[in-house]
Structures are given as structure tokens and as C-alpha cells.
N, CA, C and O atoms as CSV, one atom per row, in Angstrom:
chain,resi,resn,atom,element,x,y,z
A,1,UNK,N,N,0.750,-1.053,-0.023
A,1,UNK,CA,C,-0.454,0.202,0.174
A,1,UNK,C,C,1.312,1.586,0.416
A,1,UNK,O,O,1.565,2.240,-0.595
A,2,UNK,N,N,1.794,1.711,1.060
A,2,UNK,CA,C,2.791,1.960,0.761
A,2,UNK,C,C,3.505,2.193,-0.894
A,2,UNK,O,O,4.444,2.982,-0.789
A,3,UNK,N,N,3.354,1.830,-2.027
A,3,UNK,CA,C,3.550,1.750,-3.277
A,3,UNK,C,C,2.710,2.611,-3.480
A,3,UNK,O,O,3.096,3.737,-3.796
A,4,UNK,N,N,1.617,2.388,-3.384
A,4,UNK,CA,C,0.213,3.561,-4.660
A,4,UNK,C,C,0.200,4.703,-3.756
A,4,UNK,O,O,0.648,5.821,-4.008
A,5,UNK,N,N,-0.474,4.235,-2.453
A,5,UNK,CA,C,-1.504,4.781,-1.470
A,5,UNK,C,C,-0.207,5.962,-0.128
A,5,UNK,O,O,-0.466,6.933,0.582
A,6,UNK,N,N,0.626,5.462,-0.285
A,6,UNK,CA,C,2.193,5.782,0.818
A,6,UNK,C,C,1.373,5.686,2.029
A,6,UNK,O,O,1.525,6.439,2.991
A,7,UNK,N,N,0.180,4.402,1.945
A,7,UNK,CA,C,-0.171,4.630,3.470
A,7,UNK,C,C,0.184,2.596,4.027
A,7,UNK,O,O,0.234,1.588,3.321
A,8,UNK,N,N,0.348,2.773,5.491
A,8,UNK,CA,C,0.372,1.536,5.681
A,8,UNK,C,C,-0.257,-0.047,6.078
A,8,UNK,O,O,0.208,-1.183,6.181
A,9,UNK,N,N,-2.319,0.969,6.312
A,9,UNK,CA,C,-3.715,0.206,6.150
A,9,UNK,C,C,-4.437,0.571,5.327
A,9,UNK,O,O,-4.391,1.244,4.297
A,10,UNK,N,N,-4.987,0.154,5.783
A,10,UNK,CA,C,-6.339,0.828,4.194
A,10,UNK,C,C,-7.501,0.477,5.142
A,10,UNK,O,O,-7.347,-0.110,6.213
A,11,UNK,N,N,-8.497,0.830,4.719
A,11,UNK,CA,C,-9.811,0.687,5.409
A,11,UNK,C,C,-10.040,-0.629,4.428
A,11,UNK,O,O,-9.183,-1.010,3.630
A,12,UNK,N,N,-11.531,-1.364,4.638
A,12,UNK,CA,C,-11.594,-2.819,4.003
A,12,UNK,C,C,-12.949,-1.945,4.009
A,12,UNK,O,O,-13.698,-2.902,4.209
A,13,UNK,N,N,-13.623,-1.094,3.954
A,13,UNK,CA,C,-14.444,-0.708,3.017
A,13,UNK,C,C,-13.469,0.444,2.130
A,13,UNK,O,O,-13.368,0.841,3.291
A,14,UNK,N,N,-13.090,0.877,1.718
A,14,UNK,CA,C,-12.752,1.576,0.994
A,14,UNK,C,C,-11.616,0.723,0.023
A,14,UNK,O,O,-10.835,1.280,-0.749
A,15,UNK,N,N,-11.712,-0.827,0.254
A,15,UNK,CA,C,-11.702,-1.435,-0.563
A,15,UNK,C,C,-12.025,-1.692,-1.437
A,15,UNK,O,O,-12.941,-2.485,-1.220
A,16,UNK,N,N,-11.805,-1.459,-3.333
A,16,UNK,CA,C,-12.841,-1.349,-4.248
A,16,UNK,C,C,-12.531,-2.125,-5.776
A,16,UNK,O,O,-11.726,-2.976,-5.398
A,17,UNK,N,N,-12.649,-2.292,-6.915
A,17,UNK,CA,C,-12.501,-3.123,-7.769
A,17,UNK,C,C,-10.370,-2.882,-8.385
A,17,UNK,O,O,-9.512,-3.750,-8.550
A,18,UNK,N,N,-10.264,-0.910,-8.584
A,18,UNK,CA,C,-9.208,-0.905,-8.637
A,18,UNK,C,C,-7.912,-0.138,-7.690
A,18,UNK,O,O,-7.027,0.655,-8.012
A,19,UNK,N,N,-8.343,-0.899,-6.172
A,19,UNK,CA,C,-7.487,-1.250,-5.397
A,19,UNK,C,C,-7.026,-2.539,-5.723
A,19,UNK,O,O,-5.832,-2.583,-6.021
A,20,UNK,N,N,-7.693,-3.675,-5.750
A,20,UNK,CA,C,-7.755,-5.356,-6.206
A,20,UNK,C,C,-6.684,-5.268,-7.709
A,20,UNK,O,O,-5.789,-6.114,-7.731
A,21,UNK,N,N,-6.739,-4.553,-8.599
A,21,UNK,CA,C,-5.829,-4.652,-9.359
A,21,UNK,C,C,-4.912,-3.506,-10.114
A,21,UNK,O,O,-4.550,-3.357,-11.281
A,22,UNK,N,N,-4.740,-2.884,-9.085
A,22,UNK,CA,C,-3.592,-2.315,-8.014
A,22,UNK,C,C,-2.844,-3.175,-7.366
A,22,UNK,O,O,-1.668,-3.235,-7.725
A,23,UNK,N,N,-3.192,-3.862,-6.508
A,23,UNK,CA,C,-2.634,-4.705,-5.956
A,23,UNK,C,C,-2.286,-5.737,-6.795
A,23,UNK,O,O,-1.082,-5.995,-6.773
A,24,UNK,N,N,-3.233,-6.673,-7.819
A,24,UNK,CA,C,-2.366,-7.261,-8.776
A,24,UNK,C,C,-1.142,-6.654,-8.937
A,24,UNK,O,O,-0.161,-6.890,-8.230
A,25,UNK,N,N,-1.190,-5.665,-10.100
A,25,UNK,CA,C,-0.061,-4.851,-10.327
A,25,UNK,C,C,1.581,-5.354,-9.584
A,25,UNK,O,O,2.613,-5.807,-10.078
A,26,UNK,N,N,1.120,-4.967,-8.055
A,26,UNK,CA,C,2.015,-4.424,-7.267
A,26,UNK,C,C,2.436,-5.267,-6.633
A,26,UNK,O,O,3.483,-5.086,-6.012
A,27,UNK,N,N,1.582,-6.781,-6.564
A,27,UNK,CA,C,2.481,-8.193,-6.995
A,27,UNK,C,C,2.773,-8.214,-7.680
A,27,UNK,O,O,3.640,-7.394,-7.377
A,28,UNK,N,N,2.956,-8.391,-8.547
A,28,UNK,CA,C,3.885,-9.210,-10.106
A,28,UNK,C,C,5.098,-8.376,-10.335
A,28,UNK,O,O,6.268,-8.732,-10.477
A,29,UNK,N,N,4.432,-6.894,-10.343
A,29,UNK,CA,C,5.778,-5.693,-10.146
A,29,UNK,C,C,6.446,-5.567,-9.452
A,29,UNK,O,O,7.480,-5.711,-10.105
A,30,UNK,N,N,6.856,-5.302,-8.073
A,30,UNK,CA,C,7.093,-5.251,-6.821
A,30,UNK,C,C,7.620,-6.452,-6.161
A,30,UNK,O,O,8.772,-6.779,-5.877
A,31,UNK,N,N,6.343,-7.098,-5.968
A,31,UNK,CA,C,7.258,-8.689,-5.259
A,31,UNK,C,C,7.554,-10.107,-5.986
A,31,UNK,O,O,7.796,-11.145,-5.369
A,32,UNK,N,N,7.477,-9.946,-7.857
A,32,UNK,CA,C,7.309,-10.360,-8.426
A,32,UNK,C,C,7.527,-11.381,-8.887
A,32,UNK,O,O,8.393,-11.934,-9.563
A,33,UNK,N,N,5.814,-11.755,-8.035
A,33,UNK,CA,C,5.352,-13.405,-8.019
A,33,UNK,C,C,4.496,-13.702,-9.452
A,33,UNK,O,O,3.533,-13.182,-10.016
A,34,UNK,N,N,5.129,-14.493,-9.632
A,34,UNK,CA,C,4.529,-14.999,-11.041
A,34,UNK,C,C,2.805,-15.680,-10.657
A,34,UNK,O,O,2.358,-16.133,-9.604
A,35,UNK,N,N,1.877,-15.417,-12.627
A,35,UNK,CA,C,0.066,-15.248,-12.260
A,35,UNK,C,C,0.087,-16.484,-10.870
A,35,UNK,O,O,0.137,-16.325,-9.651
A,36,UNK,N,N,0.048,-17.242,-11.401
A,36,UNK,CA,C,-0.601,-18.410,-9.731
A,36,UNK,C,C,-0.539,-17.200,-8.504
A,36,UNK,O,O,-1.464,-16.599,-7.957
A,37,UNK,N,N,1.103,-17.093,-8.289
A,37,UNK,CA,C,1.290,-16.754,-6.332
A,37,UNK,C,C,0.033,-16.023,-6.636
A,37,UNK,O,O,-1.030,-16.218,-6.047
A,38,UNK,N,N,0.291,-14.859,-7.940
A,38,UNK,CA,C,-0.402,-13.420,-7.726
A,38,UNK,C,C,-2.330,-14.154,-6.990
A,38,UNK,O,O,-2.897,-14.152,-5.897
A,39,UNK,N,N,-2.521,-14.452,-7.826
A,39,UNK,CA,C,-4.167,-14.701,-8.156
A,39,UNK,C,C,-4.308,-15.738,-6.670
A,39,UNK,O,O,-5.419,-15.699,-6.141
A,40,UNK,N,N,-3.420,-16.492,-6.108
A,40,UNK,CA,C,-3.212,-17.090,-4.783
A,40,UNK,C,C,-3.951,-16.026,-3.708
A,40,UNK,O,O,-5.050,-16.064,-3.155
A,41,UNK,N,N,-2.388,-14.661,-3.652
A,41,UNK,CA,C,-2.692,-13.947,-2.844
A,41,UNK,C,C,-4.036,-13.093,-3.020
A,41,UNK,O,O,-4.165,-12.415,-2.001
A,42,UNK,N,N,-4.882,-12.906,-3.740
A,42,UNK,CA,C,-6.076,-12.143,-4.279
A,42,UNK,C,C,-7.202,-12.859,-3.878
A,42,UNK,O,O,-8.164,-12.386,-3.273
A,43,UNK,N,N,-7.023,-14.240,-4.302
A,43,UNK,CA,C,-8.105,-15.127,-3.823
A,43,UNK,C,C,-8.450,-15.180,-1.770
A,43,UNK,O,O,-9.397,-15.311,-0.995
A,44,UNK,N,N,-7.093,-14.994,-1.745
A,44,UNK,CA,C,-6.991,-14.856,-0.162
A,44,UNK,C,C,-7.320,-13.676,0.000
A,44,UNK,O,O,-6.187,-13.506,0.452
A,45,UNK,N,N,-7.622,-13.012,0.049
A,45,UNK,CA,C,-8.134,-11.465,0.302
A,45,UNK,C,C,-9.763,-11.257,0.087
A,45,UNK,O,O,-10.631,-10.565,0.618
A,46,UNK,N,N,-9.704,-12.223,-0.969
A,46,UNK,CA,C,-11.988,-12.540,-1.178
A,46,UNK,C,C,-12.099,-12.976,-0.378
A,46,UNK,O,O,-13.125,-12.602,0.190
A,47,UNK,N,N,-11.135,-14.266,0.543
A,47,UNK,CA,C,-12.454,-14.347,1.252
A,47,UNK,C,C,-12.038,-13.623,2.875
A,47,UNK,O,O,-12.882,-13.987,3.693
A,48,UNK,N,N,-11.208,-12.918,3.362
A,48,UNK,CA,C,-11.179,-12.106,3.729
A,48,UNK,C,C,-12.828,-10.823,3.654
A,48,UNK,O,O,-13.815,-10.616,4.359
A,49,UNK,N,N,-12.436,-10.449,2.767
A,49,UNK,CA,C,-13.593,-10.017,2.283
A,49,UNK,C,C,-15.193,-10.383,2.583
A,49,UNK,O,O,-15.948,-9.588,3.143
A,50,UNK,N,N,-15.694,-12.046,2.011
A,50,UNK,CA,C,-16.254,-12.307,1.674
A,50,UNK,C,C,-16.417,-12.666,3.687
A,50,UNK,O,O,-17.536,-12.677,4.201
A,51,UNK,N,N,-15.578,-12.829,4.238
A,51,UNK,CA,C,-16.069,-12.761,6.382
A,51,UNK,C,C,-16.892,-11.530,6.611
A,51,UNK,O,O,-17.879,-11.415,7.338
A,52,UNK,N,N,-15.980,-10.129,5.435
A,52,UNK,CA,C,-16.590,-8.901,5.967
A,52,UNK,C,C,-18.135,-9.049,5.705
A,52,UNK,O,O,-19.078,-8.846,6.471
A,53,UNK,N,N,-18.109,-9.497,4.288
A,53,UNK,CA,C,-19.879,-9.363,4.039
A,53,UNK,C,C,-20.789,-9.840,4.795
A,53,UNK,O,O,-21.978,-9.522,4.784
A,54,UNK,N,N,-20.070,-10.909,5.732
A,54,UNK,CA,C,-20.834,-12.148,6.037
A,54,UNK,C,C,-21.164,-11.071,6.831
A,54,UNK,O,O,-22.292,-10.613,6.646
A,55,UNK,N,N,-20.536,-10.597,7.589
A,55,UNK,CA,C,-20.866,-9.950,9.142
A,55,UNK,C,C,-21.091,-8.381,8.627
A,55,UNK,O,O,-20.283,-7.654,9.206
A,56,UNK,N,N,-21.561,-7.978,8.124
A,56,UNK,CA,C,-21.682,-6.445,7.570
A,56,UNK,C,C,-21.544,-5.722,7.863
A,56,UNK,O,O,-22.314,-4.891,8.345
A,57,UNK,N,N,-20.060,-5.712,7.632
A,57,UNK,CA,C,-18.531,-4.822,7.967
A,57,UNK,C,C,-18.543,-3.607,6.103
A,57,UNK,O,O,-18.182,-2.485,5.745
A,58,UNK,N,N,-19.094,-4.630,5.613
A,58,UNK,CA,C,-19.351,-3.659,4.120
A,58,UNK,C,C,-19.441,-4.350,3.420
A,58,UNK,O,O,-18.778,-5.377,3.269
A,59,UNK,N,N,-21.178,-3.527,2.194
A,59,UNK,CA,C,-21.914,-3.544,1.553
A,59,UNK,C,C,-21.509,-3.728,0.120
A,59,UNK,O,O,-22.384,-3.708,-0.747
A,60,UNK,N,N,-20.719,-3.839,-0.077
A,60,UNK,CA,C,-20.298,-3.978,-1.853
A,60,UNK,C,C,-19.279,-5.203,-2.077
A,60,UNK,O,O,-18.543,-5.083,-1.098
A,61,UNK,N,N,-18.915,-6.074,-2.649
A,61,UNK,CA,C,-17.985,-6.873,-2.820
A,61,UNK,C,C,-17.410,-6.326,-4.094
A,61,UNK,O,O,-18.062,-6.142,-5.122
A,62,UNK,N,N,-15.950,-6.049,-3.912
A,62,UNK,CA,C,-15.644,-5.749,-4.484
A,62,UNK,C,C,-14.671,-6.788,-5.866
A,62,UNK,O,O,-14.317,-6.612,-7.032
A,63,UNK,N,N,-14.599,-7.629,-5.052
A,63,UNK,CA,C,-14.757,-8.856,-6.302
A,63,UNK,C,C,-15.922,-9.415,-7.051
A,63,UNK,O,O,-16.246,-10.601,-7.117
A,64,UNK,N,N,-16.535,-8.329,-7.638
A,64,UNK,CA,C,-17.746,-8.720,-8.604
A,64,UNK,C,C,-17.747,-8.550,-10.351
A,64,UNK,O,O,-18.425,-9.183,-11.160
A,65,UNK,N,N,-16.820,-7.553,-10.584
A,65,UNK,CA,C,-16.457,-7.785,-11.977
A,65,UNK,C,C,-14.717,-8.742,-11.582
A,65,UNK,O,O,-14.830,-9.932,-11.877
A,66,UNK,N,N,-13.907,-8.536,-11.258
A,66,UNK,CA,C,-12.682,-8.936,-10.962
A,66,UNK,C,C,-12.210,-10.594,-11.095
A,66,UNK,O,O,-12.418,-11.441,-10.226
A,67,UNK,N,N,-11.424,-10.857,-12.598
A,67,UNK,CA,C,-11.799,-12.188,-12.802
A,67,UNK,C,C,-9.948,-12.490,-12.711
A,67,UNK,O,O,-9.249,-11.793,-13.447
A,68,UNK,N,N,-9.444,-13.251,-12.039
A,68,UNK,CA,C,-8.498,-14.408,-12.285
A,68,UNK,C,C,-8.141,-15.712,-12.500
A,68,UNK,O,O,-8.521,-16.253,-11.462
A,69,UNK,N,N,-7.597,-16.655,-13.264
A,69,UNK,CA,C,-7.545,-17.050,-13.286
A,69,UNK,C,C,-5.811,-18.034,-13.973
A,69,UNK,O,O,-4.972,-17.911,-14.866
A,70,UNK,N,N,-6.180,-19.055,-12.676
A,70,UNK,CA,C,-4.811,-19.750,-12.547
A,70,UNK,C,C,-3.617,-20.142,-13.708
A,70,UNK,O,O,-3.988,-20.098,-14.881
A,71,UNK,N,N,-2.925,-20.329,-13.573
A,71,UNK,CA,C,-2.896,-21.136,-15.744
A,71,UNK,C,C,-1.507,-22.437,-15.054
A,71,UNK,O,O,-0.451,-22.531,-14.429
A,72,UNK,N,N,-2.295,-22.995,-15.593
A,72,UNK,CA,C,-1.563,-24.445,-16.336
A,72,UNK,C,C,-0.070,-24.490,-15.263
A,72,UNK,O,O,0.136,-23.281,-15.150
A,73,UNK,N,N,0.731,-24.993,-14.674
A,73,UNK,CA,C,2.006,-25.343,-15.223
A,73,UNK,C,C,2.414,-27.199,-15.324
A,73,UNK,O,O,2.263,-28.206,-14.633
A,74,UNK,N,N,2.921,-26.863,-16.469
A,74,UNK,CA,C,4.227,-28.260,-16.483
A,74,UNK,C,C,4.992,-28.351,-15.522
A,74,UNK,O,O,5.608,-27.403,-15.034
A,75,UNK,N,N,5.046,-29.806,-15.049
A,75,UNK,CA,C,6.274,-29.891,-14.263
A,75,UNK,C,C,6.589,-30.728,-15.102
A,75,UNK,O,O,6.175,-31.543,-15.926
A,76,UNK,N,N,8.001,-29.989,-14.348
A,76,UNK,CA,C,9.295,-30.794,-15.377
A,76,UNK,C,C,9.915,-32.029,-13.839
A,76,UNK,O,O,10.521,-31.985,-12.768
A,77,UNK,N,N,9.350,-32.802,-14.582
A,77,UNK,CA,C,11.287,-33.960,-13.956
A,77,UNK,C,C,12.372,-35.366,-14.471
A,77,UNK,O,O,12.615,-36.088,-15.438
A,78,UNK,N,N,12.792,-35.096,-12.971
A,78,UNK,CA,C,13.925,-35.338,-13.555
A,78,UNK,C,C,13.772,-36.950,-14.235
A,78,UNK,O,O,12.865,-37.721,-13.923
A,79,UNK,N,N,14.801,-37.243,-15.167
A,79,UNK,CA,C,15.040,-38.299,-15.806
A,79,UNK,C,C,15.810,-39.185,-15.149
A,79,UNK,O,O,16.459,-38.862,-14.154
A,80,UNK,N,N,15.802,-40.530,-15.711
A,80,UNK,CA,C,16.565,-40.848,-15.154
A,80,UNK,C,C,18.056,-40.897,-15.051
A,80,UNK,O,O,18.543,-41.551,-14.129
A,81,UNK,N,N,18.777,-40.320,-15.837
A,81,UNK,CA,C,20.748,-40.097,-15.297
A,81,UNK,C,C,20.159,-38.694,-14.366
A,81,UNK,O,O,21.084,-38.049,-13.872
A,82,UNK,N,N,19.194,-38.321,-14.165
A,82,UNK,CA,C,19.550,-37.252,-13.076
A,82,UNK,C,C,19.531,-37.657,-11.998
A,82,UNK,O,O,20.496,-37.646,-11.235
A,83,UNK,N,N,18.063,-38.225,-11.672
A,83,UNK,CA,C,18.268,-39.460,-10.610
A,83,UNK,C,C,19.230,-40.325,-10.472
A,83,UNK,O,O,19.196,-40.998,-9.442
A,84,UNK,N,N,19.932,-40.472,-11.080
A,84,UNK,CA,C,20.860,-41.713,-10.706
A,84,UNK,C,C,22.525,-40.646,-10.335
A,84,UNK,O,O,23.571,-41.166,-9.946
A,85,UNK,N,N,22.341,-39.181,-10.585
A,85,UNK,CA,C,23.432,-38.350,-10.254
A,85,UNK,C,C,23.578,-38.230,-9.343
A,85,UNK,O,O,24.624,-38.153,-8.699
A,86,UNK,N,N,21.554,-38.140,-8.781
A,86,UNK,CA,C,22.050,-37.543,-7.455
A,86,UNK,C,C,22.127,-37.940,-6.610
A,86,UNK,O,O,22.557,-37.532,-5.531
A,87,UNK,N,N,21.326,-39.703,-7.245
A,87,UNK,CA,C,21.407,-40.952,-5.431
A,87,UNK,C,C,23.012,-40.896,-5.419
A,87,UNK,O,O,23.481,-40.389,-4.401
A,88,UNK,N,N,23.697,-41.225,-6.143
A,88,UNK,CA,C,25.093,-41.488,-6.366
A,88,UNK,C,C,26.456,-39.934,-5.395
A,88,UNK,O,O,27.611,-39.938,-4.971
A,89,UNK,N,N,25.562,-39.129,-5.481
A,89,UNK,CA,C,26.168,-38.614,-4.613
A,89,UNK,C,C,26.040,-38.440,-3.163
A,89,UNK,O,O,25.047,-38.926,-2.622
A,90,UNK,N,N,27.159,-37.633,-2.258
A,90,UNK,CA,C,27.344,-37.966,-1.073
A,90,UNK,C,C,27.504,-37.251,-0.251
A,90,UNK,O,O,28.574,-36.722,0.050
A,91,UNK,N,N,25.849,-37.023,0.564
A,91,UNK,CA,C,25.391,-36.218,1.337
A,91,UNK,C,C,26.076,-36.087,2.853
A,91,UNK,O,O,25.846,-36.723,3.881
A,92,UNK,N,N,27.157,-34.836,2.533
A,92,UNK,CA,C,27.138,-34.742,4.378
A,92,UNK,C,C,26.957,-33.930,4.840
A,92,UNK,O,O,27.946,-33.685,5.530
A,93,UNK,N,N,25.926,-32.892,5.007
A,93,UNK,CA,C,25.167,-32.034,5.415
A,93,UNK,C,C,23.938,-32.790,6.090
A,93,UNK,O,O,23.463,-33.477,5.186
A,94,UNK,N,N,23.339,-32.950,7.033
A,94,UNK,CA,C,21.561,-33.234,7.576
A,94,UNK,C,C,20.994,-32.262,6.154
A,94,UNK,O,O,20.556,-32.684,5.083
A,95,UNK,N,N,21.168,-31.018,6.555
A,95,UNK,CA,C,19.614,-30.916,6.164
A,95,UNK,C,C,19.681,-31.380,3.499
A,95,UNK,O,O,18.859,-31.077,2.634
A,96,UNK,N,N,20.537,-31.850,3.435
A,96,UNK,CA,C,20.784,-31.995,2.050
A,96,UNK,C,C,20.413,-33.638,1.489
A,96,UNK,O,O,20.151,-34.090,0.374
A,97,UNK,N,N,20.579,-34.487,3.367
A,97,UNK,CA,C,19.925,-36.018,3.490
A,97,UNK,C,C,18.685,-36.055,3.407
A,97,UNK,O,O,18.039,-36.834,2.707
A,98,UNK,N,N,18.052,-34.789,4.476
A,98,UNK,CA,C,16.697,-34.754,4.218
A,98,UNK,C,C,16.058,-34.043,3.395
A,98,UNK,O,O,14.889,-34.420,3.315
A,99,UNK,N,N,16.366,-32.946,2.569
A,99,UNK,CA,C,15.638,-32.863,1.107
A,99,UNK,C,C,16.019,-34.174,0.485
A,99,UNK,O,O,15.009,-34.778,0.124
A,100,UNK,N,N,17.388,-34.966,0.181
A,100,UNK,CA,C,17.098,-36.507,-0.878
A,100,UNK,C,C,16.357,-36.925,-0.114
A,100,UNK,O,O,15.431,-36.883,-0.925
A,101,UNK,N,N,15.654,-37.513,1.206
A,101,UNK,CA,C,15.380,-38.430,1.720
A,101,UNK,C,C,13.640,-37.427,1.658
A,101,UNK,O,O,12.843,-37.488,2.594
A,102,UNK,N,N,13.436,-36.766,0.646
A,102,UNK,CA,C,11.900,-36.028,0.493
A,102,UNK,C,C,11.953,-36.218,-1.242
A,102,UNK,O,O,11.169,-35.426,-1.765
A,103,UNK,N,N,12.319,-36.644,-1.741
A,103,UNK,CA,C,12.627,-36.637,-3.099
A,103,UNK,C,C,12.371,-38.869,-3.796
A,103,UNK,O,O,11.780,-39.423,-4.723
A,104,UNK,N,N,13.536,-39.469,-2.216
A,104,UNK,CA,C,12.838,-40.706,-2.377
A,104,UNK,C,C,12.113,-41.219,-1.105
A,104,UNK,O,O,11.611,-40.661,-0.129
A,105,UNK,N,N,12.286,-42.733,-1.577
A,105,UNK,CA,C,11.277,-43.473,-0.450
A,105,UNK,C,C,12.292,-43.770,0.911
A,105,UNK,O,O,11.811,-44.408,1.847
A,106,UNK,N,N,13.334,-43.413,0.965
A,106,UNK,CA,C,14.156,-43.424,1.397
A,106,UNK,C,C,13.751,-42.776,3.383
A,106,UNK,O,O,13.037,-41.798,3.600
A,107,UNK,N,N,14.251,-43.410,4.229
A,107,UNK,CA,C,13.522,-42.656,5.940
A,107,UNK,C,C,14.564,-42.451,6.530
A,107,UNK,O,O,15.528,-43.176,6.774
A,108,UNK,N,N,14.206,-40.865,6.876
A,108,UNK,CA,C,15.076,-39.623,6.292
A,108,UNK,C,C,16.362,-40.343,7.795
A,108,UNK,O,O,17.570,-40.136,7.910
A,109,UNK,N,N,15.065,-41.493,9.038
A,109,UNK,CA,C,15.559,-41.771,10.628
A,109,UNK,C,C,17.191,-43.040,9.636
A,109,UNK,O,O,18.357,-43.045,10.029
A,110,UNK,N,N,16.787,-43.669,8.726
A,110,UNK,CA,C,18.092,-44.908,7.881
A,110,UNK,C,C,19.047,-43.853,8.059
A,110,UNK,O,O,19.682,-43.916,9.112
A,111,UNK,N,N,19.408,-42.508,6.974
A,111,UNK,CA,C,20.066,-42.046,6.595
A,111,UNK,C,C,21.017,-40.654,7.844
A,111,UNK,O,O,22.078,-40.051,8.008
A,112,UNK,N,N,20.091,-40.783,8.214
A,112,UNK,CA,C,20.728,-40.031,10.109
A,112,UNK,C,C,20.501,-39.561,11.030
A,112,UNK,O,O,19.325,-39.414,11.362
A,113,UNK,N,N,21.588,-39.110,11.858
A,113,UNK,CA,C,20.677,-39.726,13.386
A,113,UNK,C,C,20.265,-38.400,14.489
A,113,UNK,O,O,20.921,-37.406,14.799
A,114,UNK,N,N,18.994,-38.828,14.884
A,114,UNK,CA,C,18.021,-37.580,14.505
A,114,UNK,C,C,18.253,-36.616,16.129
A,114,UNK,O,O,17.605,-37.010,17.099
A,115,UNK,N,N,18.904,-35.765,16.241
A,115,UNK,CA,C,18.874,-35.183,17.027
A,115,UNK,C,C,17.892,-34.016,17.016
A,115,UNK,O,O,17.072,-33.710,16.150
A,116,UNK,N,N,18.221,-33.327,18.407
A,116,UNK,CA,C,18.139,-31.502,18.749
A,116,UNK,C,C,18.710,-30.372,18.510
A,116,UNK,O,O,18.882,-29.653,19.494
A,117,UNK,N,N,18.923,-30.137,17.890
A,117,UNK,CA,C,20.158,-29.303,16.608
A,117,UNK,C,C,19.309,-28.866,15.661
A,117,UNK,O,O,18.621,-29.677,15.042
A,118,UNK,N,N,19.245,-27.602,15.432
A,118,UNK,CA,C,18.874,-27.026,14.303
A,118,UNK,C,C,19.626,-27.996,12.852
A,118,UNK,O,O,20.706,-28.580,12.937
A,119,UNK,N,N,18.955,-27.973,11.891
A,119,UNK,CA,C,19.969,-29.054,10.877
A,119,UNK,C,C,20.511,-27.952,10.109
A,119,UNK,O,O,21.493,-28.120,9.386
A,120,UNK,N,N,19.867,-26.720,10.237
A,120,UNK,CA,C,20.558,-26.153,8.918
A,120,UNK,C,C,21.295,-24.794,9.561
A,120,UNK,O,O,21.958,-24.051,8.838
């Protein structure tokens, strides 16, 4: 809000369609959010707005004409040679061992001794 309105907080009743467009532009340009991240932030704001409408704190829904879509993301998976390169790597750091375990079916307790010290 400091970006355009030069304030740190805004009254919920002053949120309108123009604010939503400005907020989306801020997320994309200043915060460098991709489409899906920006849409998620806007949708979370929409949940707050619906709660405010249900409680009677605001009367007009600024999301009436606002539309945004999540873009389908094509995920790239590791191929067999990349997986074997990772599998053959010697992981000395506990954090890397845990990361390895999350991408394989290896139990963390089989690779490292679990203790109460921070991992990183």
C-alpha cells in the first residue's frame, strides 16, 4: 500500500475494484510474483472480503467484476540419469540428506541420527 497509496494500512471499506487491480499489479511487479502466486494472494484477500460481507462490515463486494485464472503449470520431472546422479552424490550435510529423503522413498532416520540441534 505504500507503493501507491503511501499508507501502511487501508480501511476494509475502501477496498474497491481499482484497489484489487493495483494490488495485483504490485504483486506482479514489485513482489515479482508469477501469475499463480498473485492469483492466490488475491483469492485469499477475497476470503477476507467475504467474511466482512457476512458480518455486515462492508456492503459492496469489490470482487463482483474481478476475474483471474490460475494458469496450468507443466512440471518437469527428473529423468533416469539425473536421478542416478543425485543418488550417487555423497550427502554430508543433514539438510541435504533430508532433501534427498523427501524426493526418494528413504526414511530420514535411516540416513541420519535425529537430534534436537537445528538442521541448517
